[in-house]
C-alpha positions, -999 to 999 in steps of 0.1 A, spaced: 689 642 275 653 647 284 632 616 281 602 620 258 581 599 281 583 627 308 557 646 288 531 624 304 534 643 337 528 676 318 496 676 297 499 691 263 481 723 253 449 716 234 439 683 251 444 650 234 444 614 248 472 622 274 453 652 286 421 630 289 440 605 310 454 633 331 419 647 337 405 614 348 422 617 382 454 610 401 451 572 397 454 572 359 481 600 361 502 579 385 497 547 366 507 563 333 538 579 348 548 545 364 543 526 332 562 552 312 591 551 336 591 513 336 593 511 298 617 539 293 642 525 318 641 492 298 648 509 265 615 497 250 606 507 215 592 542 211 558 530 197 554 503 223 541 525 251 516 541 227 502 507 217 499 498 254 480 530 261 456 523 233 450 487 245 445 498 281 421 525 269 401 499 251 398 478 282 388 509 302 361 518 277 348 482 278 345 485 316 329 519 313 304 504 288 295 476 313 289 502 340 267 523 318 246 493 306 243 477 340 211 495 351 193 485 320 204 449 323 195 449 360 160 461 350 156 435 323 171 406 341 142 399 365 117 400 336 138 376 315 147 354 345 185 356 341 192 372 375 227 387 378 240 366 348 243 395 323 262 418 348 286 390 357 293 382 321 300 418 312 323 422 342 342 390 333 347 401 297 359 435 308 383 420 333 396 395 308 402 422 282 421 444 306 442 416 319 451 403 284 459 438 272 483 442 301 499 408 296 504 415 259 520 449 266 543 435 292 552 404 271 561 426 241 582 449 262 602 420 276 606 405 241 627 435 231 652 425 257 653 389 244 631 375 272 601 354 261 576 354 289 547 336 271 543 311 243 513 328 228 506 299 203 502 276 233 481 302 252 458 307 223 454 269 219 446 265 256 421 294 254 404 276 225 398 246 247 387 267 276 362 285 253 349 251 241 342 239 276 326 272 287 305 274 255 293 238 258 283 244 294 265 276 284 246 256 257 236 230 282 225 257 307 206 275 281 188 243 270 178 234 305 168 270 313 144 273 283 129 238 285 99 253 303 90 271 271 87 240 250 54 224 240 39 197 262 30 163 248 11 162 215 -27 166 217 -32 148 184 -27 113 170 -3 123 142 16 147 166 32 117 184 49 104 153 58 140 143 75 145 177 94 113 173 107 124 139 118 157 153 135 140 182 155 117 159 166 148 138 175 167 170 197 140 185 215 134 152 223 170 147 233 176 184 257 146 181 272 160 149 275 195 165 294 182 195 317 160 174 326 188 150 332 213 178 355 188 196 375 182 164 376 220 156 390 231 189 410 199 195 429 204 163 436 240 174 453 226 205 470 195 189 484 213 159 494 246 174 527 261 162 558 245 178 594 251 172 611 227 148 578 212 135 567 219 100 532 213 87 527 188 59 513 204 28 494 186 1 470 199 -25 440 176 -20 428 143 -5 402 126 -26 394 99 -1 388 125 27 366 145 3 347 114 -6 338 106 30 329 141 41 306 144 11 289 110 10 283 104 47 264 137 53 245 131 20 234 97 32 223 110 66 204 139 51 187 117 25 175 93 53 162 122 73 144 138 43 128 104 33 117 98 68 102 133 70 85 129 36 69 96 48 55 112 80 42 142 61 25 120 35 8 99 62 -5 132 78 -17 150 47 -26 123 22 -47 100 43 -84 95 34 -108 110 60 -129 86 80 -166 83 73 -175 97 106 -150 126 105 -163 159 117 -160 186 90 -158 223 98 -145 254 79 -122 282 90 -124 314 71 -94 338 75 -94 375 69 -75 406 80 -76 403 110 -96 375 124 -112 340 120 -147 328 113 -157 292 119 -186 274 103 -200 240 113 -224 217 93 -259 211 105 -279 179 107 -268 167 72 -232 169 82 -224 188 50 -211 223 45 -229 246 20 -211 258 -11 -194 292 -12 -184 319 -38 -162 348 -31 -184 370 -52 -212 366 -27 -191 381 2 -209 412 15 -218 429 48 -245 404 55 -227 373 41 -191 377 53 -181 342 43 -197 342 8 -220 312 15 -244 302 -12 -279 306 3 -294 287 -26 -275 256 -16 -297 234 5 -267 219 23 -259 253 37 -293 262 51 -285 246 85 -248 256 87 -238 271 120 -217 301 128 -197 295 160 -176 320 181 -149 294 190 -138 260 179 -150 230 199 -139 195 190 -150 160 203 -120 140 217 -108 110 197 -130 118 167 -113 125 134 -116 161 122 -113 175 87 -105 212 89 -113 231 57 -95 264 51 -102 295 30 -89 331 30 -105 363 18 -76 387 13 -40 376 18 -21 345 27 -27 334 63 -16 303 82 -38 282 106 -15 272 134 -25 251 164 8 241 180 -5 218 207 -21 196 180 11 199 157 -12 214 131 -2 241 106 -15 248 71 -14 278 48 -47 295 41 -45 309 6 -70 331 -12 -85 313 -42 -70 279 -32 -89 260 -5 -67 238 17 -75 213 45 -59 195 74 -70 161 88 -62 152 124 -76 135 155 -75 154 189 -66 129 217 -63 151 248 -92 172 262 -87 207 275 -93 195 310 -67 167 307 -41 191 292 -46 215 322 -36 186 345 -6 177 323 7 213 322 -3 221 358 -20 252 344 -56 256 355 -61 284 329 -47 265 300 -66 268 267 -58 255 232 -55 283 206 -57 288 169 -33 316 157 -22 330 123 14 321 117 19 344 87 28 380 91 -4 392 73 -5 429 83 -5 454 110 -30 436 133 -16 401 126 -12 396 164 -50 398 168 -58 367 147 -65 342 175 -94 319 183 -100 297 213 -101 259 208 -119 235 231 -116 197 231 -144 180 251 -162 147 254 -189 137 229 -217 146 254 -202 180 260 -198 186 223 -234 177 215 -245 200 243 -224 229 230 -235 223 193 -272 226 203 -266 261 216 -251 275 184 -269 298 159 -275 294 122 -253 312 97 -284 325 79 -309 343 101 -341 325 106 -374 338 119 -383 330 155 -414 308 162 -446 328 160 -465 308 186 -458 319 221 -444 291 242 -429 273 212 -394 259 218 -364 279 207 -341 265 180 -315 256 205 -340 238 227 -355 220 197 -320 210 186 -311 197 221 -343 176 222 -334 159 189 -301 143 201 -299 107 188 -273 80 193 -255 66 163 -248 28 161 -212 32 175 -226 51 205 -215 86 195 -239 115 201 -248 139 174 -272 168 170 -300 162 145 -310 197 136 -344 203 119 -340 215 83 -368 241 86 -380 265 113 
C-alpha cells in the first residue's frame, strides 16, 4: 500500500503549501521527507504531521520576519541607543518558537505510542518563573538605561517636597508590583497540575476579600491625603509682600510676558481691547499699566517669591516649567496663577547637569493645535543684581515718545540710573512714571 506521506516528494499540481516548501530548496525538501518518513514509520495520527508542518511554518515565518525587519532595527538602534538589543531579542524569540514547535510535535508523536517525553504542566510552570526573572531584569535594565532622561534636582522650593511625595508613591507602588508578580508566577509554579492532587474548591472567602479590599484602600487613602496636603501648601499659600508679579499670556501659538513697572502693579486687562496694536488687551486708561514692560523672555531673581499670573486668548493651554515642578492650566476667560520660589540659578543648574548649554524653558503642555510644539519661551534665573540690570533694558508695553532734546538719556539708561536698595538689601528698578 502506498503511503500517503510519499506525496511530499512529488509536488501537487497547482501549488499549495507542499509545493511552496518544495520550491524553497533542497533543505526544506529533504527535511520534510525525513520528518514524513519518521512519523509514518511510527504510525502517527494522519493529522499530526499536518499540524507539525503548520507549526514549523509559523516558526519559519517568524524568523523570516526578523530577517526582514533587521535592517530597519539596525538603522534605528544607534539613534535610540539600544545597540544590537532588538536584533538579539528577535533572534531569540524566533529560535525559541522554532524549538518549542519542534518539541511539541515530537512529544505529541511519541504520546501516540504511549511514551510521555515531557510533563508540559511542569514545563509551563518553570517557564513562568523564567519569564518572571527575565522580565524583572529587563525592567531593572530599562530603569537604569533611561535614568539619564529624568529631571535633575528641583529648582524651586516647593519642588523638593513634591519630589519627596512622588518618591514615596513610587517606592510603595514598586514594592506592591514586585510582591504581586512574585505571588502570581510563584502560584503558577507551586500549584501546577500534578497527578493525584485535586484542587480545593470553595465559593468565596470573606476574610480574604476583606483584607485585599481594606489594605489597598487604606494605602491609597494615605497617599491621596498626603498629595492633597502638598498640593494645598503649593497652591493656597498667601503670596509674600515682596513677591515678584508677572503675567503670561498664551495664544495660538506662542507666549507673551508682561512685567510691572516701578509701582510693582500690573495694569488691568479686557479681552475686548485685544487688537493688532494691543495684543494682550491691556487697559491703557489704567495708570497702573502705563509703565508695564513687555519682555521677550522670562527672567527671575533667585530666592525671591514669584506670583505668575496666567491668561489665554483662544483655547486651553498649560504653562509647564518642569525643572521648577510648575504646571498650571491657562484657560480663556478664567485667570489662573501659580506661586513659587526659584532656588537654583541657570548657571548653577548648568554645573549640576554638566551641560554648558542648559536653559530653563516654559512650554505648553496641552495639545492646543497644529503648531503646539512652537509654544516655548526661555526662562532665566539670575542674581538680584543681574535681574535689575536686565529689567532696566526692557521696553514699555505701550509705545512712548523718545526724548526730544538731543543728548537726553534713553529710557533704559534713565531706568538703570534710578536703581535703589530696599531695606532688606534687594535691588529693584524704580522706573519713572512719565517720559
